[in-house]
C-alpha positions as CSV (number, residue, x, y, z in Angstrom):
1,M,152.7,-151.7,-52.4
2,K,150.4,-153.1,-54.2
3,Y,150.1,-157.3,-54.0
4,D,152.8,-158.7,-55.0
5,S,153.3,-163.1,-55.5
6,N,156.6,-163.2,-55.2
7,C,156.3,-161.3,-51.9
8,K,159.0,-163.4,-49.3
9,D,159.4,-160.9,-47.0
10,C,158.8,-163.1,-43.4
11,D,161.0,-165.8,-43.6
12,R,158.6,-167.7,-41.1
13,L,155.9,-167.5,-43.7
14,N,157.9,-168.0,-46.9
15,S,159.9,-171.7,-45.3
16,F,156.2,-172.7,-44.2
17,L,154.4,-172.0,-47.0
18,I,157.5,-173.9,-49.1
19,Q,156.5,-177.2,-46.0
20,V,153.2,-177.2,-46.9
21,K,153.4,-177.3,-51.3
22,N,155.7,-180.4,-50.6
23,K,153.2,-181.8,-49.0
24,N,150.7,-180.1,-51.1
25,P,151.2,-179.1,-54.5
26,D,148.6,-178.6,-55.8
27,Y,148.1,-176.1,-53.4
28,F,147.7,-172.3,-53.7
29,C,150.7,-172.1,-51.8
30,K,151.7,-167.9,-52.2
31,P,150.2,-165.1,-51.4
32,V,146.7,-165.2,-51.6
33,P,145.2,-161.4,-53.2
34,S,142.2,-159.6,-52.6
35,I,139.2,-160.3,-55.2
36,G,136.0,-158.0,-55.9
37,E,136.4,-153.7,-57.2
38,D,140.1,-152.0,-57.7
39,K,138.0,-149.4,-55.9
40,P,135.2,-150.4,-53.9
41,P,132.3,-148.3,-51.4
42,F,133.1,-151.7,-48.9
43,L,135.9,-153.1,-48.5
44,I,136.0,-156.8,-46.4
45,V,139.0,-157.5,-44.3
46,G,140.4,-160.8,-42.7
47,L,142.6,-162.8,-40.8
48,A,144.7,-164.8,-43.6
49,P,144.5,-167.2,-46.0
50,G,143.5,-170.8,-44.5
51,M,145.1,-174.2,-45.1
52,H,142.6,-175.6,-46.8
53,G,140.8,-173.1,-47.9
54,A,142.3,-169.8,-49.5
55,N,146.0,-171.0,-49.5
56,K,144.7,-174.2,-51.7
57,T,142.2,-172.2,-54.0
58,G,144.1,-169.2,-54.7
59,R,141.1,-167.1,-53.2
60,P,140.3,-165.4,-50.0
61,F,137.5,-167.2,-48.0
62,T,137.3,-170.2,-50.7
63,G,137.4,-173.4,-50.0
64,D,137.1,-173.0,-46.6
65,Y,134.4,-173.2,-43.3
66,A,134.2,-169.0,-42.8
67,G,133.8,-168.7,-46.1
68,I,130.7,-170.7,-46.2
69,L,128.5,-167.5,-43.6
70,L,130.6,-165.2,-45.2
71,F,129.2,-165.9,-48.5
72,K,125.4,-166.5,-47.6
73,T,125.9,-163.4,-46.3
74,L,127.8,-161.3,-49.5
75,Y,124.3,-163.3,-51.4
76,K,121.6,-162.2,-49.1
77,F,122.2,-158.4,-48.5
78,G,123.5,-158.4,-52.8
79,F,127.2,-158.1,-52.6
80,C,127.5,-161.0,-54.5
81,N,126.3,-163.1,-56.9
82,A,126.1,-166.6,-55.6
83,K,125.7,-168.5,-52.1
84,K,129.2,-169.7,-52.3
85,S,132.3,-169.7,-53.8
86,E,134.0,-173.0,-54.4
87,S,137.2,-172.2,-56.8
88,L,138.6,-170.1,-59.2
89,S,136.9,-170.7,-61.7
90,D,133.6,-170.8,-60.4
91,N,132.4,-167.4,-62.0
92,L,131.5,-166.0,-58.5
93,I,131.4,-162.1,-58.7
94,L,131.2,-159.2,-56.2
95,N,129.6,-156.4,-56.7
96,N,130.6,-153.1,-54.9
97,C,132.8,-155.0,-52.7
98,R,136.6,-156.4,-52.0
99,I,137.9,-159.0,-50.1
100,T,141.5,-158.8,-48.5
101,N,143.3,-159.9,-45.5
102,A,145.6,-158.1,-43.1
103,V,148.3,-160.9,-44.1
104,K,148.2,-162.6,-47.2
105,C,149.7,-165.8,-47.2
106,L,149.4,-168.6,-45.0
107,P,150.4,-168.5,-41.0
108,P,151.1,-172.0,-38.9
109,D,148.6,-172.8,-36.5
110,N,146.1,-169.7,-38.1
111,K,148.3,-167.3,-36.3
112,P,150.9,-164.6,-37.7
113,N,152.7,-163.6,-35.5
114,T,154.1,-159.0,-35.2
115,I,156.1,-158.6,-37.2
116,E,154.5,-161.2,-40.0
117,I,151.5,-158.3,-39.6
118,K,153.9,-155.7,-39.7
119,N,155.3,-156.6,-43.1
120,C,152.0,-157.1,-44.9
121,N,151.0,-154.3,-43.8
122,K,152.2,-152.2,-47.0
123,F,149.7,-154.0,-49.0
124,L,146.6,-153.3,-47.2
125,K,147.6,-149.6,-46.9
126,S,147.5,-149.4,-50.8
127,E,144.0,-151.2,-51.1
128,I,142.7,-148.3,-47.9
129,I,144.3,-145.1,-48.7
130,E,142.1,-145.8,-52.8
131,L,139.0,-145.7,-51.2
132,D,137.3,-143.2,-52.7
133,K,135.8,-140.4,-49.1
134,G,132.9,-142.3,-47.1
135,S,134.0,-146.2,-48.0
136,I,133.5,-148.4,-45.3
137,L,135.6,-151.1,-44.1
138,L,134.4,-154.2,-42.7
139,A,137.2,-155.8,-40.2
140,L,136.8,-159.5,-38.9
141,G,138.2,-159.7,-35.8
142,M,140.0,-157.9,-33.5
143,I,143.9,-158.7,-35.8
144,A,142.0,-157.3,-38.6
145,H,140.8,-154.1,-37.2
146,N,144.1,-154.2,-35.0
147,A,146.0,-154.1,-39.7
148,V,143.3,-151.6,-40.3
149,L,145.3,-148.5,-37.5
150,M,148.0,-149.4,-38.3
151,A,147.6,-149.1,-42.4
152,L,146.2,-145.1,-41.0
153,N,148.4,-144.8,-38.6
154,L,145.6,-144.7,-35.2
155,T,146.4,-146.2,-31.9
156,K,144.3,-148.7,-30.7
157,K,143.1,-147.5,-27.6
158,E,140.6,-144.7,-29.6
159,Y,139.6,-147.2,-32.1
160,K,138.6,-149.9,-29.4
161,F,137.4,-153.5,-30.9
162,S,134.2,-154.9,-30.4
163,H,131.7,-156.7,-32.9
164,G,129.3,-154.5,-33.6
165,S,130.8,-151.5,-33.4
166,R,131.4,-148.4,-35.1
167,H,134.2,-146.2,-35.7
168,K,134.4,-142.8,-37.6
169,L,138.3,-143.2,-39.4
170,P,139.8,-140.2,-41.4
171,N,138.9,-139.2,-45.2
172,N,135.3,-139.8,-44.0
173,L,136.0,-143.7,-44.2
174,I,133.4,-145.9,-41.6
175,M,134.4,-148.8,-39.8
176,F,132.4,-151.7,-38.6
177,D,133.6,-154.6,-36.3
178,S,132.5,-158.2,-36.1
179,Y,133.8,-161.1,-34.8
180,H,135.5,-163.1,-37.6
181,C,133.4,-165.8,-39.6
182,S,135.7,-169.1,-37.7
183,R,134.9,-172.1,-37.9
184,Y,135.3,-172.0,-33.6
185,N,133.1,-168.7,-32.8
186,T,130.2,-169.8,-35.3
187,Q,130.4,-173.5,-33.3
188,T,130.4,-172.1,-30.0
189,K,127.8,-169.9,-30.9
190,R,130.8,-166.9,-30.0
191,L,129.2,-165.2,-33.9
192,T,125.3,-166.3,-34.7
193,E,123.9,-166.1,-37.8
194,K,121.8,-163.9,-37.0
195,M,124.3,-161.0,-35.5
196,F,126.9,-161.2,-38.4
197,H,123.6,-160.5,-40.3
198,E,122.4,-157.6,-37.8
199,V,126.9,-156.4,-39.2
200,F,126.2,-156.3,-43.2
201,L,121.9,-154.3,-42.0
202,S,124.6,-151.6,-40.1
203,I,126.6,-151.3,-43.4
204,K,124.0,-151.4,-46.0
205,T,121.4,-149.5,-44.2
206,E,124.7,-146.8,-43.8
207,M,125.1,-147.0,-47.9
208,E,121.8,-146.4,-48.6
209,N,122.4,-143.0,-47.2
């Protein structure tokens, strides 16, 4: 199923968005659409919109801390025309890639529940099944990793999440794993810039072979 800006399948998320919108009338507060090319060779899958980031701006990883490292890295490896993403009017262009989320609506405490992940999976699945053979996915965190597996009816036992790992999926798709570039992970050094760059270097090498 294609992106639906009016989707209200999750009662908890819909109620929460109404509350946030009442407090912040200028915020986007809807399912956040993906950005980038329609059939990219490289699809990045995040977790969900951040309260004062994508939920405010209407663009994934835009306006929140997690986007700082992501867009700097995309720019460094030639996937983006700018080092940062600030708003829908900043003329940002992604090259040969697309950014989406496992869950398209802001969840309370940045934690979608299992039902919400399942409800939203149809949107992720529609993006994945349109990818050409040999395309690459990057799962930012375990929830994104598991959401990709769910979309392809694959089991967690056969494809375990591990930072820097590479998985061969059906249709010759390749999935790389990385810890999410969240404020918590980067400030605690669970994910360093060097670690993140190493994953992107592996992806870039894979695309060029």
